[in-house]
C-alpha positions in Angstrom: -69.6 -63.3 -70.7 -69.3 -59.9 -69.2 -70.6 -56.9 -71.2 -67.6 -54.7 -72.2 -67.1 -51.5 -69.9 -68.1 -48.0 -71.6 -66.0 -45.3 -70.7 -67.9 -42.0 -70.2 -66.2 -39.1 -72.2 -64.5 -36.4 -70.1 -66.2 -33.1 -70.3 -64.1 -30.1 -71.1 -65.1 -26.8 -69.5 -67.9 -28.7 -67.5 -69.2 -27.6 -64.1 -66.8 -26.8 -61.4 -66.6 -28.7 -58.0 -68.4 -26.9 -55.2 -65.3 -25.9 -53.1 -63.4 -24.9 -56.6 -66.4 -22.6 -57.6 -66.5 -20.8 -54.1 -62.5 -20.3 -54.4 -62.9 -18.7 -58.1 -65.6 -16.6 -57.2 -63.7 -15.2 -54.3 -60.6 -14.7 -56.3 -62.5 -13.1 -59.4 -64.3 -10.6 -57.0 -61.2 -9.2 -55.9 -59.5 -9.3 -59.3 -62.4 -7.6 -60.7 -62.5 -4.8 -58.1 -58.6 -4.5 -58.7 -59.4 -4.5 -62.7 -61.7 -1.6 -62.3 -59.0 0.3 -60.4 -56.6 -0.6 -63.0 -58.4 0.7 -66.0 -59.0 4.0 -63.9 -55.4 4.2 -63.0 -54.6 3.8 -66.8 -56.9 6.4 -68.0 -55.6 8.8 -65.1 -52.1 8.3 -66.5 -53.1 9.0 -70.1 -55.0 12.4 -69.3 -52.2 13.2 -66.7 -49.6 12.5 -69.2 -51.4 13.9 -72.4 -52.5 17.4 -71.0 -49.9 20.0 -71.7 -50.2 21.8 -68.6 -49.8 18.5 -66.4 -47.4 16.7 -68.6 -44.1 17.8 -66.9 -45.5 17.3 -63.6 -46.2 13.5 -64.5 -42.5 13.1 -65.8 -41.2 14.8 -62.8 -43.3 12.5 -60.2 -42.3 9.3 -62.5 -38.6 10.3 -62.2 -38.2 11.5 -58.9 -35.8 9.5 -57.1 -35.9 8.3 -53.7 -34.3 5.1 -51.5 -30.9 4.2 -49.9 -28.3 4.8 -52.5 -25.6 2.9 -50.4 -27.7 -0.3 -51.1 -28.4 0.0 -54.8 -31.9 1.3 -54.1 -31.9 5.0 -55.1 -34.6 4.4 -57.9 -37.2 6.5 -59.4 -40.8 6.3 -58.4 -41.7 4.5 -61.8 -38.8 2.0 -61.1 -40.2 1.4 -57.5 -43.6 0.5 -59.0 -42.3 -1.7 -61.8 -39.6 -3.5 -59.5 -41.1 -3.1 -56.1 -44.7 -3.1 -56.2 -45.0 -5.5 -58.8 -43.0 -8.2 -56.8 -46.3 -8.1 -54.6 -48.4 -9.0 -57.7 -46.0 -11.8 -58.5 -46.3 -13.0 -54.9 -49.9 -13.6 -55.6 -49.3 -15.3 -58.7 -46.7 -17.7 -57.2 -49.3 -18.7 -54.5 -52.2 -19.0 -57.1 -49.8 -21.4 -59.0 -48.8 -23.4 -56.2 -52.5 -23.8 -55.3 -53.5 -24.7 -58.8 -50.6 -27.2 -58.7 -51.4 -28.9 -55.6 -55.2 -28.3 -54.9 -56.7 -26.9 -58.0 -57.4 -27.8 -61.9 -53.6 -28.2 -62.5 -53.5 -31.4 -60.2 -55.2 -33.7 -62.3 -53.0 -34.2 -65.6 -56.5 -34.7 -67.7 -58.0 -31.5 -66.3 -55.0 -29.5 -66.6 -54.3 -30.5 -70.4 -57.1 -27.9 -72.0 -55.9 -24.6 -70.1 -52.2 -25.5 -70.3 -52.1 -26.3 -74.0 -54.5 -23.2 -74.7 -52.0 -21.1 -72.7 -48.8 -22.3 -74.4 -50.4 -21.8 -77.7 -51.7 -18.5 -76.4 -48.0 -17.5 -75.8 -46.3 -19.0 -78.8 -49.0 -17.9 -81.5 -48.4 -14.3 -80.5 -44.6 -14.7 -80.6 -44.8 -16.2 -83.7 -46.9 -13.5 -85.3 -44.7 -10.6 -83.7 -41.6 -12.4 -85.2 -43.1 -12.8 -88.6 -44.3 -9.5 -88.6 -40.8 -7.8 -87.9 -38.8 -10.4 -90.1 -41.0 -9.3 -93.0 -41.0 -5.8 -92.1 -37.4 -5.6 -91.2 -37.9 -4.8 -87.3 -36.5 -5.8 -84.5 -37.5 -9.1 -82.9 -36.3 -8.5 -79.3 -40.1 -7.5 -78.4 -41.2 -11.0 -79.3 -42.4 -11.5 -75.8 -44.4 -8.3 -75.4 -47.8 -9.6 -76.8 -47.5 -13.2 -75.1 -49.1 -12.0 -71.7 -52.9 -11.8 -70.8 -54.1 -9.4 -67.9 -56.5 -11.1 -66.1 -57.5 -8.2 -63.9 -58.2 -5.9 -67.0 -60.2 -8.7 -68.6 -62.3 -9.0 -65.5 -62.9 -5.5 -65.4 -64.0 -5.4 -69.4 -66.5 -7.7 -68.3 -67.8 -5.9 -65.2 -68.0 -2.6 -67.2 -70.0 -4.4 -70.1 -72.0 -6.4 -67.6 -71.6 -9.5 -69.0 -72.4 -12.8 -66.9 -69.8 -15.3 -67.7 -70.6 -19.0 -66.3 -68.1 -20.2 -63.6 -66.5 -22.7 -65.9 -65.5 -20.1 -68.5 -64.4 -17.6 -65.5 -62.3 -20.4 -64.1 -60.7 -21.3 -67.6 -59.8 -17.6 -67.9 -58.2 -17.6 -64.6 -56.3 -20.6 -65.0 -54.9 -19.6 -68.5 -53.9 -16.4 -66.7 -52.2 -18.3 -63.9 -50.3 -20.4 -66.7 -49.4 -17.5 -68.5 -48.0 -15.7 -65.7 -45.9 -18.7 -65.1 -44.2 -18.8 -68.5 -44.0 -14.7 -68.5 -42.0 -15.2 -65.2 -39.9 -17.7 -66.8 -39.4 -15.4 -69.8 -38.4 -12.5 -67.6 -35.8 -14.6 -65.7 -34.1 -16.3 -68.9 -34.3 -13.4 -71.4 -34.0 -10.5 -69.5 -31.4 -10.8 -67.0 -27.9 -9.8 -67.6 -24.7 -8.6 -65.6 -25.4 -11.2 -62.9 -23.8 -10.1 -59.4 -23.1 -13.7 -58.1 -22.6 -12.6 -54.3 -25.8 -10.8 -54.4 -27.6 -13.6 -55.9 -26.3 -16.2 -53.3 -27.4 -13.7 -50.6 -31.0 -14.0 -52.1 -30.8 -17.7 -52.5 -29.7 -18.1 -48.8 -32.3 -15.8 -47.7 -35.2 -18.2 -49.6 -33.7 -20.9 -47.8 -34.4 -19.2 -44.6 -37.8 -18.2 -45.6 -38.4 -21.9 -46.4 -37.0 -23.3 -43.2 -39.0 -20.9 -41.3 -42.0 -22.0 -42.9 -41.5 -25.4 -42.4 -40.7 -24.9 -38.7 -44.1 -23.4 -38.5 -43.0 -20.0 -37.4 -45.7 -17.5 -37.6 -45.7 -13.8 -37.6 -45.6 -11.0 -40.1 -42.8 -9.3 -38.3 -40.6 -12.0 -39.1 -41.5 -12.7 -42.8 -42.0 -9.3 -43.7 -38.1 -7.6 -43.1 -37.0 -11.3 -44.5 -39.0 -10.7 -47.6 -37.9 -7.0 -48.1 -33.8 -8.2 -47.7 -34.5 -11.2 -50.4 -36.0 -8.7 -52.8 -33.3 -6.1 -52.2 -30.4 -8.7 -52.7 -32.4 -10.2 -55.7 -32.6 -6.7 -57.3 -29.0 -6.2 -57.0 -28.1 -9.3 -58.5 -29.3 -8.5 -62.1 -32.3 -11.1 -61.8 -35.7 -9.1 -62.2 -36.6 -8.3 -58.5 -40.3 -9.8 -59.2 -38.6 -13.1 -59.2 -38.2 -13.0 -55.6 -41.8 -12.7 -55.2 -42.7 -15.4 -57.0 -40.3 -17.7 -55.4 -41.6 -16.8 -52.0 -45.1 -17.4 -53.1 -44.3 -20.8 -54.3 -43.0 -22.0 -51.0 -46.3 -21.4 -49.2 -48.1 -24.6 -48.1 -51.6 -24.7 -50.2 -52.9 -28.0 -49.0 -55.0 -28.2 -45.7 -54.0 -30.3 -42.8 -56.3 -31.8 -40.1 -58.3 -28.8 -38.1 -57.6 -26.1 -40.9 -60.4 -24.6 -42.7 -57.9 -22.7 -44.8 -54.1 -23.7 -46.0 -51.6 -21.0 -45.0 -51.1 -20.2 -48.6 -54.8 -19.5 -49.2 -54.9 -17.5 -45.9 -51.8 -15.2 -47.1 -53.4 -15.0 -50.3 -56.6 -13.8 -49.1 -54.6 -10.9 -47.1 -52.4 -9.9 -49.7 -54.4 -10.2 -52.8 -56.3 -6.9 -52.0 -53.1 -5.1 -51.7 -51.9 -6.5 -55.1 -55.0 -6.0 -56.9 -56.0 -2.6 -55.2 -52.6 -0.9 -54.9 -49.7 -2.6 -56.5 -50.8 -3.4 -60.0 -52.7 0.2 -60.3 -49.9 2.1 -59.3 -47.5 0.4 -61.8 -50.2 1.2 -64.3 -50.4 4.8 -63.3 -46.6 5.2 -64.0 -46.3 2.9 -67.1 -49.3 3.9 -69.0 -48.5 7.5 -69.3 -47.5 7.7 -72.9 -48.4 10.5 -75.4 -51.2 9.4 -77.4 -51.7 11.7 -80.6 -53.0 11.1 -84.2 -49.4 10.7 -85.6 -48.3 8.5 -82.5 -51.5 6.1 -83.2 -50.7 6.0 -86.9 -47.3 5.2 -86.3 -48.5 1.9 -84.4 -49.5 0.5 -87.6 -46.4 2.0 -89.5 -43.7 0.4 -87.6 -43.2 -3.2 -87.7 -42.1 -3.5 -83.9 -45.6 -1.9 -82.8 -47.6 -3.6 -85.3 -46.4 -6.9 -84.4 -47.7 -6.2 -80.9 -51.1 -5.3 -82.1 -51.5 -8.2 -84.3 -49.8 -10.5 -81.5 -52.7 -9.6 -79.2 -55.7 -9.3 -81.5 -54.9 -12.2 -83.6 -52.1 -14.3 -82.2 -53.8 -14.6 -78.8 -57.2 -15.5 -80.0 -55.8 -17.9 -82.7 -53.4 -19.3 -80.3 -55.7 -20.3 -77.3 -58.9 -21.0 -79.5 -56.6 -23.5 -81.4 -54.7 -24.7 -78.4 -58.2 -25.6 -76.5 -59.6 -27.1 -80.1 -56.5 -29.3 -80.2 -56.5 -30.2 -76.5 -60.2 -31.5 -76.9 -59.7 -33.2 -80.0 -56.7 -35.5 -79.1 -57.8 -36.2 -75.5 -61.1 -37.5 -76.6 -63.0 -35.2 -74.6 -66.3 -33.4 -75.2 -67.3 -29.8 -74.9 -69.7 -29.3 -72.0 -73.3 -29.4 -73.5 -73.8 -25.9 -71.8 -71.2 -24.2 -74.1 -70.4 -24.1 -77.6 -67.0 -23.4 -79.5 -68.4 -19.8 -80.0 -67.9 -19.2 -76.2 -64.2 -20.4 -76.3 -63.4 -18.3 -79.1 -64.9 -15.0 -77.1 -62.9 -15.8 -74.1 -59.6 -16.5 -76.2 -60.3 -13.0 -77.8 -60.9 -11.5 -74.6 -57.4 -13.1 -73.1 -55.7 -10.7 -76.2 -56.0 -8.0 -73.3 -52.3 -7.8 -72.1 -51.5 -4.9 -69.8 -49.6 -5.2 -66.9 -46.9 -8.0 -67.8 -46.8 -6.7 -71.5 -46.0 -3.3 -70.4 -43.4 -4.8 -68.1 -41.8 -6.7 -70.7 -42.0 -3.8 -73.1 -40.1 -1.7 -70.7 -37.4 -4.4 -70.5 -36.9 -5.2 -74.2 -36.4 -1.9 -75.1 -34.8 -0.3 -72.3 -32.4 1.4 -74.3 -34.7 3.6 -76.6 -37.2 5.3 -74.7 -38.9 6.8 -78.1 -39.6 3.0 -78.9 -40.5 1.9 -75.3 -43.2 4.7 -75.4 -44.4 3.5 -78.9 -44.6 -0.3 -77.8 -46.5 0.7 -74.8 -49.1 2.7 -77.0 -49.4 -0.4 -79.1 -50.1 -2.5 -76.0 -52.9 0.0 -75.2 -54.1 -0.1 -78.6 -54.2 -4.1 -79.2 -55.6 -4.4 -75.9 -58.6 -1.8 -76.8 -59.4 -3.7 -80.0 -59.2 -7.2 -78.4 -61.8 -5.9 -75.7 -64.0 -4.3 -78.2 -64.2 -7.3 -80.2 -64.5 -9.5 -77.2 -67.4 -7.3 -76.1 -69.3 -7.7 -79.3 -69.0 -11.4 -79.0 -69.7 -12.0 -75.5 -72.8 -9.6 -75.6 -74.3 -11.7 -78.4 -74.0 -14.8 -76.2 -75.0 -12.7 -73.0 -78.6 -13.9 -72.8 -77.6 -17.7 -72.6 -74.9 -16.8 -70.1 -77.1 -15.0 -67.7 -79.5 -18.2 -67.9 -76.4 -20.4 -67.0 -75.5 -18.2 -64.1 -79.1 -18.1 -62.7 -79.3 -21.7 -62.8 -75.9 -22.0 -61.1 -77.0 -19.7 -58.4 -80.3 -21.3 -57.8 -81.0 -22.4 -54.1 -85.0 -23.3 -53.9 -84.7 -25.3 -50.6 -82.3 -22.4 -49.0 -79.5 -24.7 -47.6 -76.6 -22.7 -49.0 -75.8 -25.0 -51.7 -77.0 -24.1 -55.2 -79.3 -26.9 -56.4 -77.4 -28.2 -59.5 -74.8 -29.6 -57.1 -77.7 -31.8 -55.2 -79.1 -33.3 -58.4 -78.0 -36.7 -56.8 -78.8 -36.3 -53.3 -81.8 -37.9 -52.1 -82.2 -35.8 -49.2 -82.3 -32.8 -51.7 -85.4 -34.4 -53.4 -87.2 -35.2 -50.5 -86.9 -31.3 -49.1 -88.1 -30.3 -52.8 -90.9 -32.5 -52.3 -91.9 -31.2 -48.9 -91.5 -27.4 -50.3 -93.7 -28.6 -53.4 -96.4 -30.1 -51.2 -96.5 -26.9 -48.7 -97.0 -24.9 -52.1 -99.6 -27.1 -53.3 -101.2 -27.1 -50.1 -101.3 -23.4 -50.1 -102.7 -23.2 -53.5 -105.6 -25.6 -52.6 -106.4 -23.3 -49.8 -106.4 -20.2 -51.9 -108.5 -21.9 -54.6 -110.9 -23.4 -52.2 -111.4 -19.6 -50.3 -112.1 -18.3 -54.1 -114.6 -20.8 -54.7 -116.3 -20.2 -51.6 -116.4 -16.4 -52.1 -117.5 -17.1 -55.8 -120.6 -19.2 -54.3 -121.5 -16.7 -51.5 -121.6 -13.9 -54.3 -123.9 -15.8 -56.3 -126.4 -16.5 -53.5 -126.6 -12.8 -52.8 -127.7 -11.9 -56.6 -131.1 -10.3 -56.4 -133.9 -12.2 -57.9 -131.7 -15.1 -58.0 -132.3 -18.9 -56.6 -133.2 -19.0 -53.3 -135.6 -15.8 -53.2 -138.8 -15.9 -51.2 -141.4 -15.6 -54.4 -142.2 -18.8 -56.4 -140.7 -17.5 -59.8 -138.1 -19.8 -61.1 -134.5 -18.2 -60.7 
């Protein structure tokens, strides 16, 4: 009778495959640099807007209008940053999502369950916290979507500033969370913040997207073809009443993100590699510069905790995000019968969930859309996003610092390459050739140590023979 087969339990947040690890490292490197620029842009905006002598110039630049009015594009600088430059950010988000779906972790349903459930709960619980806060405080529920978004660049900037070395599995979890988070933020913007549709412009945008897709299918290359077409699609989408950033997402999703024979990188990965620095280094910091400039006074900060709309945003980011992501991850592991990687503990997941409470770029955008008719409340909601993100960042810093020694050991283990073949040793434990190389290396080291030991012994014997009055002297006295 055959022995019953035992099924090895799946590991949640286990070590990444080598190609996935390389991709995540490259993506996060750019996002970290962009996050530091984003942080600097936010600080500059706050200083610029809060120094009395400079405040008027900030307002003048933000509201300065430019662009062709005949095409409905005579917009303020702040508007160009929110609707124009952020389209580049969402274009990259679309490529990331497509890659995750066809070549990354989201391709495997078993691997996708954890980040998807965690991200969904990490959006639903903050929305619920905001709604309950406003219902009990007799506030407005229209800002329910503000605390639902995570800003991956800002979160990585915090990691860079505090010097925390997260292992690649946790960084990948945070990145995948942000990708799924961006997808649902896009859907929220498209569904809940679209009104007054111009069907002629919308039809033109859809026709442009069809042309874009056909050109990609035919293998047409050249930025001079796609860039003008992308601008036309964006302009039509803007005039249709649908938020213009949706055009960027749609075009990103159309790019092919799988490799074919003879290709080292897919077209999507190639374009993302080119455009991501533009997104992280220019588009998002410029948006932050003209969105984060709100008046921060003692009274304004006090009002954040006094009004239900702003208090709901803070509680949603700090409590809702943490509880939602941690609870969603725990439920996913519990009901899929997976087990957490032995290198990690639930305290690590909780710390990352807390870090995900940093909601900046998309939260500010949704805040502008949700309270577009009330400039005062819009600024107060922006202040609450900054306050909530700061509290979440502070809590995450404390929790991550407690575990940082362990993270550093894990990172060193992931990077160790004693056989100098360019592949970390942890990925070669099942390769006999690796162990043969290591045996040869150890044998060379052992031979070198034996040679050094023999030299030391010879020197010691020679020194003993030369001691005056010692053994071997010419007289007959005993040594």
